[in-house]
N, C-alpha and C positions, 0 to 999 in steps of 0.2 A: 232165480233167487236174487233179491236186492242186496247189493253190497252196502256195508256200513262204513261211513267215513270215520276213520280213527283220528284222535287228536294228533296234531302235528307235534313232532319233537323239535328240540333246538337244532338238531342236525339238519332237519328239513327247512326250518326257518332260515338258517344261515348257509345252506348248501344247495338247495334246489334252484333250478333255473326260473326265470321270471314267469314264463307262460305256464309251466307246470304248477308252480306254486299258486298262481292266481286261480287255476282250475281247482286246486284242492280247497281254496278258500270258498269258492262258489258251491262246491259239493258239501262242504261242512255246514254252510248256512242252510241249504235245502234240507239236510238230514238231521241236523242238531238244533238249528235255529238259535244258536248261542251267539248273539250279537256282541256281547261284552267280551267274549273270548276272541272273536275276530278283530275287534278294535285293538285289543292288546297285541295280537299277532301282527297287525298292520304296522303298529308302532315299532315292534321288534325288527321288522323288515326295513323300516325307516332308519333305524340305528345301523343296520347292515349297510344300507346305502351310504351313510355318512362315513363309516369306517373303511369301506372297500372302494376301489377305483371303478368297479362295474356300475352300470346305471340301473338302479332300482327305484328311481324317482317316479312319483305318481303311481306307485304300486296299488292295484285294486282300487283305483280312484272312484269308479262308478259304484262299486259295492260299498265302499266306506261312505260315500255321499248318501246312498240309500239307507244305510244304518242310522245315520244322524238325522236325516230329514223325514223318515217315516216313523211309524209308531212301534219302535223296538225299545226294549227295556235296557237303557244304558245308565241306570242310576248308579251302578257300581263303578263305572268308568267315566263318569261325566267330566271329571277334571282333566282327562286326557284329551279333551276336544281342542285344547289350546295348541297342540302339535299339528292339527289338521286344518287350520285356518286357511292354508294355501289352496285347499280343495273347493272353496266356496267364494262366490262374489259377496259384496257387502250386504245385499238384501238377504241372501240365503244365510249368511253368517248370523245376521240378527235374528232370523227365525230359529236357527239351531240353538243359539245361546238362550233365547227366551224359553224354548221348550225344556232345555236341560236345567236352567236356573230361573225358576219363576220369580225368585227374589234376585233382581239384577245387581243388588249390592254385593251379594255373595260372589257373583262372577267378577265384579270389579276388584274385589279383594284378591281373588285367584290370579287375575292378570297382574296385579301389582306385586304379588308375592313371587310369581314365577318369571317376571319380565326379564330380570338381569340374567338369569340362567338361560332362558330360551333365546334371547338375542344373540348370545355368543355362539350358539350351535345351530340356529335355525337354517342358515344358508347351507350347512353341511347335510342336514336332514333331507333337504329337497334338492341337493346338487345332482348333476348328471354325471356321465362318465368323465373321468379325468386320467391323464397319463401319469405314470410313476416311473422313476428312473431305477429304483431299487426294489426288488421283490422282498417282502418282509412278512413276518407273522406277528400277531399281537398275543403275547403270553400273559395271562391274567391269573389272579388268585382271588377267589370269592369265598365267603362264608355262607353256609346254608342257614336255614331258619333255626337249627339247633346249635349253631356256632361252630360247626365242623368245616374246616378249610378243604377246598378242592381246587385243582387247576383246570383251566379252560383256555384252549388255544384256538385262535381264528387265523387261518392263513390267508395269503394274498390280500393284504390290507395296504392302506396308504400310509407310509411311514412319515409323511410330511406334516401330519397333525401334531400339534403340541401336546405336552403332557396334560395341560389343563383341558384341552379339547377332548382327548380320548377318555379322560377320567369322567368328564361331564356326560359323554355319550354312554359310557358303560354304566354310569349311575342310574340311567333311565331303566336299565334291566332290573335294578333292585326295587323298582316301584311296581313291577308286574308280578302276577301270581300264576301265570300259565306254565312256567317251567318248574316242574315238580318231579320228585322221585320218592316213591312210597309215601306220598302225601306230605312231603317236606319240601318247602320252597327252596330251590337251588341257589338263586342269585339274591340272597338277602342283604349282603353287604360286600362292597368292593374293598379288598385288602390291598391290592397293588396290581400294576400292569406295566409292561415294558415291551419294546420292539425287539424282535430277533431277526436280524438281517441275514442275507445269504452267507456272507463271509465274516461279518462282524456282529458280535452280540453286544447290545447296549444293555447294561444291567440297571436295575432300578436304583441302586445306591449311587450311580453316577449322575443322577438328576436331583436337583434340590427340590425336596418335597415339602408340602405344607404339613403342619402338625395335624395328627388325626382328628383332634377336637375341632379345628377350624374347618377341615374338609367335611366332617359329619354335619356341622352346623350349616354349611353352605348348601349341601344336598338335601337338607331337611325340608327345604321349601318346594321340592319337586311335586308335581301333580301325582297323586297316588290312587291306586285301586281301592275302592271302599271295602270290598269283601271278595271272597273267593268266587270265581265265575267259571269254573271248569267242571261242572257236574257231569259232563260227558266222560270224564276220566274215571268216574266212580266205579263203573262196571268193567273196567279194563285194567288189570294189574300192570304196574309199571314195567315189570320184567317182560311181559308180553309185548308191550309197545316197543321196547328197545329191540327185542328179538325180531320183530316184524318190520323194522325200519327199512325203507327202500333207499338204495344208494342215491347220492346226489347226482342227478343227470340234468343235462340241459335239454332244450326243446328238441334237439336232434337225437337224443338218447345217449349222448356222450357224457363222460364224467366231467364234472366241473373242476377247476383248479382249486377252488375254495375247499379247505379241509378243516373240520372241527375235531379237536382232540380233547377228550375229557378224562381226567385222572380221578379214579374213584378213591384212591388212597390219599392221605393228606399231602398237600403240595410239598415238594422237596424243598428243604431249607437251603438257602444260599450260603456259601462260605462266609466266615466272619470277615475275612479280608479280601476285598475285590479291588481291582484297579480303579482308582478314582482320579479325576482331573484335579489339577491344583486349584487353589482358591480363586485365582485370577480367571482361569478358564471357566470355572463353574459360574462365576459371576457374569462373564461375557456372553456365554452361550445359553444361560438360563432363559427359558421361554421361547427359544428359537426352534423352528422345525428341525426334527432330528437329522434329516439328510443334509441340510445346509450346515448345521453345526458340525456334523461329522466331516464334511468336506473341508471346512475351515480348520478344524483341528488337525486333520491329516496334512493339509497344505502347510500348516505351521510347523509340524514335525519335520517335513522334508526341508523347509527353509532353515531349520535350526541344525541340520546335520553339518558337522565341521568338515571343511575341505581337506582332502588328503594332503599330507606334508611331503613334498618332494625335495630332498636335499639338493642344494645348489652345488655346482662343481667347486666354487670358490669358498663355500662355507666351511666352518671348522668341523662340522659333523662328518664330512667326508674323511677328514684326517683321522678323527676318532675311530670311525668305522674301519679304516685301513689298519690302524694299530691293533684293534680288537681282533681282526682277522689274522694278523701276523702272530699275535699271542696264542691264538687258538691252534695255528699250525705248529708252533713250537711245542705246545703241550702234546700234540698228537705225535710228533717226531721224537719226543724225549723217551729214551729207553726205560723199560720197567726196571725197578730195583733188583728184581730177581734175575733179570737178563744179564748175561756175561758176554764175553767175547766169543767169537766163532759161532755166531748164530744163537747165542744164549745157552750153548751146551757146556757143561762142566766136565773137565778132563778127570777121568778116574783111572787108576792103575788096575791091572788085572787082579782078580781075586786071589788072595793068598800070596801075592808077590809084593815085595817091598821095592820102592823105587830106589 
């Protein structure tokens, strides 16, 4: 009996090991032949490579090259080609763009529209393994296609990325349509994101954020998927896919450190009042990588601690202290008003007898 390759879930895109995930991509192409789905999946793994310190650069490079250079239908995802320029030499790239954009003026407009956005994160999308000093999770809130908010947490990420960088990377997920539940696109709009360190939580209100209108306008220029491209999901209910998900394992069959948590209920609201840096600190550390700004703030707090005051033998404080101690002893030794002589006992005559 031939096994059927199921659509990959976001847990597998962001949790499986490099080799096993590449194998799943190859199987999916052979059985489903959905090139547009796999191009979007490869871009999602590219986002994972940028957010996490593990090396997922060059993921499924040969398969992606095959999809772009051979006669596969990529009309729905042709704009996404700008993220994969690194996979081709100049001659090959010219052939790819000519096939996807017969009108080269359209491609020139696409490059101009997305240039500023891609230049800021291109090096992260194709970066290799990088060490991190602090283990952290990225806690996010998205709206689905119906406007319902849900939380999504990715563990074992690189907290050195700036707010602008991780927002730009997460915004790429909002341009894809492969992450769905019950036919509803999950990552339709990014609401917010912040890092959760092992011992210190950095809340989103502690970071100076752009106005929602400015952020929405900036991400409106991103390359987008033209239409739905997950026909393979049509015959498999979403709940069946979720129940049959395989755990995130590496090539040796061991569990990965990366953990993805999804909250089906609306994302919990943050308290109205959260610790906030003062205006000067917020201005100084805005735009700085999280770990570096945290170190500087903690260092500043230590330096600002007042030194303990030790009274000098010749100071007047010692005399005051001595007098206070003396007064305290006098109060302790002062007899109670009810106490009388002879140990506080009152003499009484015998009952019925007069003195």
